[in-house]
C-alpha angles and dihedrals in degrees: 000000000000121000114245110263095011115129113199088201087070090071091051089050091048091050094049106037117110126217105258099202147014134037093331098041109156095022120120110256089235088060095054113116112259091235090059092052091046089051089057090049089059098038097042133267120273117255122270133005096339090057092049091049092048090051089052091046089053090059091046093050094041089058097041094244101134089113089068091059099042095079089055094060111111112228118223113259 
């Protein structure tokens, strides 16, 4: 049973979005070091979708759930 308002596609987006700026530009968000994501949690999330995804990723990493997202990563053809 699906939770009201939950979009499973969001997890696919989280698993496949790349960091658009900074030291880790081009890296999948899921591959960002935990310390970098924690830094954002203290400094403030970027504006827009990237900030929302990083905040979600923080919860995933904080709870050791990256293994649930790994199967959703699309491999380059």
